[in-house]
N, C-alpha and C positions, 0 to 999 in steps of 0.2 A: 504494500500500500504506500503510494507516494503522498507525502504531506509537506506542508510548510508551517513554520512557526511565525506567528504574527503578534504584535503587541499594540496596545492602544490605551487611552486613558481609562476606559472601561471595557468590559467584555464585549458589549454591544459595538463600541468603536472598533475593537479588534476584528469583530466579525465583518463589519462594513469594509475595513481595509483588506481583509482576506478575499472578499467577494470581488473587489476591484482588481486585486493582484491575479486572481485565478480567472478573471474574465467570465464570470458566470453569475448566477443569482443565488440568493440565500436558501431557496428551497432545494438547490442542487449541491449543497455542501453539508458535511458533518464536521463537528469539531469537539475537541476535548479541552477543558480549561486546565491549564498547567498552573497558573497563578491568577487569582482573582484581582490582585493589585490592591492598593489602598490609597485613600485620599490624603493621608497624612494629617498633620495638625497645621491648619492655616496654609496648606499647600507645601509645608516643609516635610521632607522625607516621603514625598508622594512616590508611589510605585505603580508602574504601568501593569495592566492586566496582560497576560500572555496565554495564547491558545495555540493548540495544534489543529490544523485544518486540512481536510482532504475532500476531494470531489466525490459525490455519490455517483456510482457507475451502474447503469442498467445493463442488462444482457446485451442489448443492441449496442451500447457504448463500448462494451468489452469486445464484441465482434469487430466493430469498426476499427477500434484502436489496434487490435492484433493484426488485422489484415492490412491496415495502412503501413504498419512496420514491415510486414512481409514484402509488400509491393515497393516500398521505399528501398529495401535492400536489393530488390530485383531491378530497380531503376525503371519502374513501370508506372504510368499514370492510369489509374483504374477508378472508375466510378463504382461505388458500392451501394446497391439498393437492397434494403432489408425489409421484409414483411414477416409477420408471425401469425400463427393460428389463434383461434379465439381463446384457447386455454393458456397461450403464452409459453408452450413447451416445445414448439417446433418453429425454428426460424429459417426462412428461405432467403438465401443471399444470391443476388444476381449481379454478376460482374460485367461491366461494360468498358470498352476501350478500343484502341486502334488495332492491336494485334493480340487477340485473345487466344490464338493458336498456341502461343507460348505457355499460357496457363493451363491449357487442356493437356498438352503432352501426348505421348504415344498411348493410344487407346484410353485416354483420360487419366493416365497415371499421375500426372502432375496435379490435376484438379482433385483427384482422390486424396492425394497427400495433403493438399491445402485444406480440404474439408476435414480430414482426420486431425491435423494439428490444431485447427480452429476449435474443434470440439474439445480437445484436450485442454486448450488454453482457457476456454470459456467456462468449462466445468471444474476447473482446478479448485476454485474457492466458492463455487456455487452452493447455495443451500439446497437446491432441488435440481435434479438433472434436466438439462434441456438438450434438444437435438438440433444441430445446425446442418442444413443442406446447402451446398455451394454449387452454383451452376453458372454457365456463361454461354450465350448464343444458342440456348436450348439444346446444348450438347447432350444432356442426359436423356431428353425425350427422343432426340435423333438416334442416339445409341441404342435405346430400348427398341425402337422400331427396327433398326438394323438387326439386332439380336433375335427379335421375334421372327423376322423373315428368315434368318439363318436357321433357326430351330425348325421351322416348317420345311425348309429345303433339305435339311439333314434327315428329318423324319421320313420324307419321301424317298431319299436315297436308301435308308435302312429298310424300308418296306420293299423296295425294288430289289435290293441285293441280298436282303435277309442277313446282313452282316453288321455288327456294331460299328459305330463311328465315334472316335474320340475327338473332341474339339480342342482348340488351343487353350492354354491356361488362362483363367479369368479370375477376377476378384469375387468375393462372396455375393456382392450385389448383382453382378452380371450373371453368375451361375444361377441365382434365384430366378432371373428373367427367363432363362432357358427352361428350367424346371417348370415354372409356371405356365409357359407357353405350350408345353406338351403334356401337362398333367391330366388333361381330359382326352388325350388321344387313345383310342381303343387298341391300337396296334403296337405302339412303342412305349418304352419306359426310360427314365433317366436316373442316373446316379452320379455321384462325384467320386473321383479317385485322385490319389497323389497327396503330397504335402505342400502347404503354402511355401513360396508363391507359385508353385507349379501345379496346383490342384486344378483339375479340369473336369468337364462334364462328359459322360459317355452315354450315347443314345443306343439302346438295344431293342431288338424285336421282343415283344412279350412272349412268354413261354408257350402259351396256347397257340400263338401264330407260328412259332418255330416248329411245334409238333405237327402242324398241318402242312409245313413246307415239304 
């Protein structure tokens, strides 16, 4: 927690000075009185009040602050748009900028890493767990559609050849998309094999259909 120490003739004066220094408003700070100060006798031996002051941070503030540090280190100018669900437990972050391909990375690996680190940073001192989803240029929607199409094509191949097909290694989120896309297929089943980060989905013909082959 970053804080500053501020003094004033009274605690109220010190709070006013702190608000000015932090460039915020009184409802967005918290403070601890270190010394209440004293008026002295006829102004003699007067002692200023001293307080320790810090900004109140919302989850949105924490998300924005962390990502700004990341993008500053990457020397990128990125606009950060944040929205949340009605319960305030899921935060959707949309990133906008000139070259978002850098943030997406190969098969979304960079974007996944940013999302993972943001969740760690935000929940480090949180009283209640929140989930942060990070996206840019609708990448996750486009990736989902690509994987769903892939799943259907692989299922068709397995039905035609009656041989299992192993897909490339994927993260847990992408594997779930494949499993979900084929869970109601009457002819094929899916399961995961391998150890992270090489864990992958295998699509096989269901046993009843193999027996009829």
